[in-house]
C-alpha positions as CSV (number, residue, x, y, z in Angstrom):
1,M,36.5,-80.1,141.1
2,T,33.1,-79.4,138.6
3,T,34.6,-75.7,137.7
4,A,37.8,-75.6,138.1
5,Y,40.2,-74.4,134.7
6,Q,41.8,-76.5,132.5
7,V,44.1,-73.6,130.9
8,S,46.6,-71.1,132.2
9,L,45.6,-67.2,132.5
10,N,47.0,-67.2,128.4
11,G,44.5,-69.9,127.1
12,K,47.0,-72.9,127.1
13,P,46.7,-75.8,128.9
14,I,48.4,-75.7,132.4
15,E,51.9,-76.9,132.8
16,D,53.9,-79.2,134.8
17,E,57.4,-78.8,135.7
18,R,58.8,-79.6,132.7
19,E,56.4,-77.3,130.6
20,L,54.7,-80.5,129.2
21,R,51.1,-80.6,129.6
22,A,50.2,-80.9,133.2
23,D,48.0,-84.7,133.8
24,V,45.1,-85.4,135.9
25,F,48.1,-86.5,138.2
26,A,49.6,-83.3,138.3
27,I,47.0,-80.8,138.9
28,G,43.9,-82.9,140.0
29,S,40.9,-81.2,137.7
30,G,42.7,-78.1,137.4
31,H,42.7,-74.4,139.3
32,V,40.6,-73.6,141.6
33,N,38.0,-71.1,140.3
34,P,36.7,-69.4,143.2
35,S,34.0,-67.3,141.8
36,K,32.2,-70.4,139.7
37,A,32.7,-72.4,142.8
38,N,30.4,-70.2,144.7
39,D,28.1,-70.2,141.7
40,P,28.3,-74.4,140.4
41,G,24.8,-74.9,138.9
42,L,24.8,-78.7,140.4
43,V,26.4,-80.2,143.3
44,F,27.3,-83.6,144.4
45,D,26.1,-84.1,147.7
46,I,27.4,-86.1,150.2
47,E,27.3,-86.9,153.8
48,P,29.6,-88.2,156.6
49,D,27.4,-91.3,157.0
50,D,27.9,-91.9,153.2
51,Y,31.3,-92.4,154.1
52,I,30.5,-95.6,156.5
53,P,29.6,-98.0,153.9
54,Y,32.6,-97.0,151.4
55,L,35.1,-97.7,153.8
56,C,33.4,-100.6,154.9
57,G,33.3,-101.8,151.1
58,L,37.4,-101.0,150.4
59,G,37.8,-103.8,153.4
60,Y,38.3,-102.2,156.6
61,T,36.1,-103.4,160.2
62,S,33.0,-102.1,161.9
63,Q,35.8,-101.2,164.7
64,Q,38.2,-99.8,162.4
65,V,35.2,-97.8,160.6
66,G,34.1,-96.9,164.1
67,I,37.3,-95.3,165.1
68,V,37.7,-93.3,162.3
69,V,34.0,-92.2,163.0
70,T,34.4,-92.0,166.7
71,R,30.9,-94.3,167.3
72,K,30.0,-98.0,166.8
73,V,29.1,-98.9,163.3
74,S,27.9,-102.2,161.2
75,C,29.7,-102.7,158.2
76,T,26.3,-104.4,156.9
77,K,25.9,-102.3,154.2
78,T,29.1,-102.1,151.2
79,I,29.3,-100.0,148.5
80,P,31.7,-100.3,145.9
81,E,34.6,-96.9,146.0
82,G,33.6,-96.0,142.7
83,Q,29.5,-95.4,143.8
84,L,30.5,-93.2,146.2
85,N,28.6,-89.6,145.2
86,Y,32.1,-88.0,143.9
87,P,32.2,-86.2,141.0
88,S,34.9,-87.7,139.5
89,F,35.6,-91.3,138.5
90,A,38.7,-93.5,138.9
91,M,38.9,-97.2,137.7
92,T,40.8,-99.7,136.4
93,L,39.7,-101.4,133.4
94,A,40.7,-104.9,131.5
95,R,40.1,-105.2,127.8
96,G,36.4,-105.7,127.0
97,E,35.3,-105.1,130.7
98,N,32.3,-102.4,131.2
99,K,32.1,-100.5,135.0
100,T,28.6,-98.6,135.1
101,Y,28.0,-96.2,138.1
102,S,25.4,-93.7,139.5
103,R,25.6,-90.1,140.7
104,A,23.3,-88.1,142.4
105,V,23.2,-84.5,141.4
106,T,21.8,-81.6,143.4
107,N,20.2,-78.6,141.6
108,V,21.8,-75.1,143.1
109,S,21.0,-73.0,140.5
110,E,17.9,-71.7,138.9
111,A,14.2,-73.0,139.8
112,N,13.4,-74.1,136.1
113,S,16.6,-75.6,134.8
114,M,17.9,-77.6,131.9
115,Y,21.2,-79.8,131.8
116,T,21.7,-81.4,128.7
117,F,25.4,-83.7,128.1
118,S,26.9,-82.3,124.7
119,E,29.4,-84.5,122.8
120,L,31.2,-81.5,122.3
121,D,32.4,-81.3,125.9
122,I,33.8,-85.0,126.0
123,V,37.0,-86.1,126.1
124,V,37.3,-90.5,125.9
125,P,41.0,-91.4,126.2
126,N,41.6,-94.0,123.1
127,G,39.7,-97.5,123.4
128,I,37.1,-96.6,125.6
129,V,34.0,-96.0,125.3
130,L,31.4,-93.5,127.5
131,V,27.4,-94.3,127.6
132,I,25.4,-91.7,129.6
133,H,22.2,-93.4,130.6
134,N,20.5,-90.2,130.4
135,S,21.7,-87.6,128.8
136,T,19.2,-84.2,130.6
137,F,18.2,-83.3,133.8
138,E,15.1,-80.9,133.8
139,F,15.0,-79.6,136.7
140,T,11.7,-77.5,138.7
141,K,13.0,-76.6,142.0
142,V,16.0,-75.6,143.5
143,N,17.6,-78.2,145.7
144,Q,16.1,-81.1,143.8
145,K,18.2,-84.1,143.3
146,L,18.6,-86.2,140.0
147,T,20.3,-89.2,139.1
148,Y,21.9,-90.8,135.9
149,E,24.6,-93.5,135.2
150,L,27.2,-93.4,133.1
151,T,29.0,-97.2,131.4
152,F,32.8,-96.9,131.0
153,R,33.5,-99.7,128.3
154,R,37.1,-100.9,126.9
155,D,36.2,-101.6,123.2
156,S,38.4,-105.0,123.0
157,N,39.2,-104.2,119.5
158,V,41.7,-101.1,120.4
159,E,45.4,-101.9,121.4
160,V,46.2,-99.1,124.5
161,N,50.0,-99.0,124.6
162,V,49.6,-96.5,127.7
163,S,49.2,-97.0,131.5
164,Y,46.7,-94.8,132.2
165,G,43.8,-92.4,129.9
166,E,42.4,-89.2,131.5
167,G,39.3,-87.1,130.3
168,A,36.4,-85.6,131.3
169,M,32.2,-84.9,130.5
170,A,30.2,-81.6,131.4
171,W,26.8,-80.9,131.8
172,I,25.5,-77.6,130.3
173,S,22.7,-75.1,131.3
174,G,22.8,-71.5,130.3
175,K,25.9,-69.8,131.8
176,Y,27.2,-73.3,133.9
177,L,29.5,-76.1,132.7
178,V,29.4,-78.9,135.2
179,R,32.9,-80.7,134.6
180,T,33.0,-84.4,135.6
181,P,36.8,-85.8,135.2
182,F,37.7,-89.3,135.2
183,V,40.8,-91.3,135.1
184,I,41.5,-95.1,134.4
185,K,44.0,-97.3,135.0
186,F,44.5,-99.7,131.7
187,V,45.0,-103.7,133.2
C-alpha cells in the first residue's frame, strides 16, 4: 500500500473503465510495485491480536470475536476503527469536526535514517486541513518503532459539494517515499 504506483506505465494517472482518472474506490492505493514493496523503508506493523480490540470496537460481542479468532476473548478493551495501525485512513467528517489518529511505524531501512514529511508530498481534499504533529522521524537502528499523530480537520467555512474526498501524504528518506493514502466521507 505505501509503495504502490498511482500512475500508469506512460506516467499518466491510472484510468478507470470509462477512461477517466481512477479514484480510490477503483484502484485503492494504486498498482502494486513488487520491488519497492520488498524494500519499503517503513512498515506499519500489526499483529493478529491487534484486530481483537478493533472488532470489539466495531460492536461485535466477545463471543462473536471468539468465533473469529477460535479462542475465548473478552471485549474489555476496544479501539475505534480509525485507530487500527494501518497505513491508510478512512473516516467521516462533518463540517467543523476534527479527528486525530496515531500510527506506529517500524524502520526496516538503514539503521541511521531520517524521514521527513514534505508539504510537496501531500494532497488534501478541498475543505480539509491536515495537521501532522511530528513531521520528522529520526531512527538510530533497524526495527526501531516510532509513532506519529495526524489531525484531520474539516473547515467549517468551506462548502464541499462532493460526497467523498481523497488524498495522501508521504514520508521521505533518500530513495524511500512511504505514502499514506486517506479517504474522507463528507457528512
